VEXLO-215012 format. One record per atom (N, C-alpha, C, CB): z, x, y; residue in one letter. Coordinates in steps of 0.02 Angstrom, whole numbers, padded with zeros to 5 digits, always signed. Atoms other than C-alpha are relative to their C-alpha. Glycine has a CB too. Layout:
// VEXLO-215012
ZXYa...
// end
This chain:
// VEXLO-215012
-00046-00042+00037m+00062-00534+00687m+00011-00030-00070m+00067+00008+00037m-00012+00022+00069i+00085-00543+00499i+00075-00009-00010i-00030+00050-00051i-00070+00014+00011w+00249-00623+00450w+00030+00053-00046w+00010-00070-00030w-00036-00048+00041g+00372-00496+00382g-00023+00072+00007g-00006-00021-00071g+00025-00067-00006l+00269-00344+00431l+00051+00046+00035l-00066+00001+00038l-00049-00040-00035t+00398-00282+00555t+00061+00013-00044t+00022-00035+00064t-00058-00008+00045e+00541-00312+00433e-00015+00050-00055e+00021-00068-00030e+00018-00046+00054n+00450-00224+00292n-00012+00070+00027n-00062-00025-00036n+00011-00066-00031g+00397-00083+00408g+00066+00034+00014g-00040-00007+00064g-00066-00029-00012n+00578-00057+00457n+00032+00024-00065n+00045-00051+00034n-00027-00022+00064k+00627-00048+00274k-00035+00064-00022k-00010-00055-00054k+00038-00060+00019y+00490+00081+00246y+00028+00060+00038y-00075-00009+00015y-00027-00054-00040v+00556+00187+00389v+00071+00017-00022v-00001-00020+00075v-00068-00012+00023a+00732+00166+00321a+00000+00048-00060a+00033-00067-00020a+00006-00047+00055y+00670+00266+00172y-00023+00069+00024y-00048-00026-00053y+00016-00064-00033e+00637+00410+00294e-00073+00019-00004e+00042+00055-00031e+00072-00013-00001e+00450+00392+00288e-00033-00055+00041e-00030+00002-00073e+00032+00049-00044e+00347+00308+00422e-00071-00015-00025e-00001+00025+00073e+00068+00016+00022p+00190+00213+00371p-00052+00028+00049p-00008-00076-00008p+00052-00029-00041s+00032+00296+00434s-00064-00041-00007s-00013+00074-00019s+00065+00033+00005d-00146+00238+00462d-00030+00012-00069d-00048+00025+00055d+00026-00017+00066v-00191+00326+00299v+00031-00046-00053v+00014+00074-00017v-00035+00045+00046f-00060+00222+00207f-00030-00070+00004f+00075-00002+00015f+00028+00067-00009y-00127+00059+00280y-00072-00005-00025y+00004-00022+00073y+00069-00001+00026e-00306+00109+00239e+00002-00004-00077e-00037+00063+00024e-00006-00001+00073a-00255+00145+00059a+00021-00068-00026a+00049+00053-00023a-00024+00067+00020l-00166-00022+00049l-00058-00050+00003l+00058-00023+00046l+00058+00044-00005a-00323-00111+00108a-00049+00012-00058a-00036+00010+00068a+00044-00016+00056w-00427-00020-00022w+00029-00027-00066w-00010+00076-00005w-00032+00027+00061r-00300-00073-00154r-00018-00073-00010r+00077+00008+00004r+00020+00071+00004g-00339-00254-00114g-00073-00007-00022g+00010-00034+00067g+00070+00002+00020l-00525-00219-00130l-00008+00018-00074l-00042+00047+00044l+00002-00020+00071k-00494-00133-00297k+00018-00058-00044k+00048+00060-00012k-00025+00055+00041e-00397-00281-00364e-00051-00057-00008e+00065-00027+00030e+00051+00053+00003h-00547-00394-00328h-00069+00028-00018h-00004-00036+00066h+00062-00033+00022s-00679-00270-00391s-00056-00005+00051s-00023-00030-00065s+00050+00002-00054v-00767-00268-00223v-00046+00061-00006v+00035-00002+00071v+00050-00052+00009k-00927-00165-00227k+00016+00063+00040k-00068-00026+00020k-00018-00058-00041a-00867-00051-00086a+00049+00045-00038a+00030-00021+00067a-00048-00039+00039w-00724+00002-00201w-00035+00034-00059w+00057-00045-00026w+00033-00028+00058t-00833+00027-00354t-00050+00053+00018t-00034-00055-00040t+00047-00051-00023d-00955+00131-00251d+00034+00067+00017d-00037-00026+00060d-00036-00063-00016l-00819+00260-00211l+00000+00045-00061l+00072-00015+00023l-00005-00047+00055s-00808+00417-00315s+00067-00012-00036s-00005+00074+00024s-00063+00007+00037p-00675+00414-00452p+00057+00040+00032p-00009+00022-00072p-00052-00041-00032e-00582+00553-00359e+00028-00036+00062e-00029+00069+00020e-00022+00036-00060r-00576+00452-00197r+00039-00063-00019r-00060-00020+00045r-00037+00058+00024q-00522+00296-00292q+00071+00019-00020q-00037-00033-00060q-00066-00022+00023e-00379+00391-00372e+00045+00019+00059e-00006+00060-00048e-00038-00020-00060e-00325+00466-00205e+00026-00061+00038e-00044+00043+00046e-00020+00060-00037l-00323+00297-00117l+00050-00042-00040l-00062-00042+00016l-00045+00040+00041y-00240+00208-00262y+00070+00032-00002y-00027-00008-00072y-00065-00033+00001n-00101+00338-00273n+00037-00007+00066n-00008+00074-00017n-00032+00011-00065l-00068+00324-00087l+00025-00072+00006l-00050+00016+00058l-00020+00070-00006s-00062+00134-00100s+00062-00016-00041s-00058-00045-00021s-00059+00012+00041l+00073+00144-00233l+00065+00010+00038l-00001+00044-00061l-00060-00012-00040r+00194+00200-00099r+00028-00065+00030r-00016+00049+00056r-00024+00065-00026v+00206+00017-00045v+00060-00024-00041v-00057-00052-00002v-00055+00022+00043d+00327-00006-00189d+00069+00020+00028d-00008+00028-00069d-00065-00016-00030i+00463+00080-00087i+00020-00049+00054i-00001+00070+00027i-00017+00053-00048l+00455-00069+00031l+00043-00054-00030l-00063-00031+00029l-00037+00052+00034t+00538-00178-00098t+00052+00031-00046t-00047-00047-00039t-00052-00022+00046k+00692-00164-00203k+00011-00054-00052k+00066+00015+00039k-00016+00048+00054a+00731-00244-00368a+00073-00022+00009a-00011+00031-00071a-00067+00028-00007v+00881-00358-00353v+00013-00047-00058v+00008-00037+00068v-00018+00044+00056t+00967-00438-00500t+00033-00063+00029t+00049+00036-00050t-00027+00063-00023c+01000-00621-00467c+00063-00016-00040c-00053-00057-00006c-00062+00017+00036p+01175-00679-00508p-00009-00061-00045p+00057-00013+00049p
// end
């Protein structure tokens, strides 16, 4: 088990949206994109955009907090 996955998953659900297999797939592709892996660069630009936009939803797992 990945540390924090359950906690982060619960936060995601708290935003009234449950992570799906499609979301996790997009998140994995995002990692491949960030490292310019050939599998990513071989995808069509339309598929890259679709996956990248889905992966951006991970940002709702975190909240900005101002430190005192």
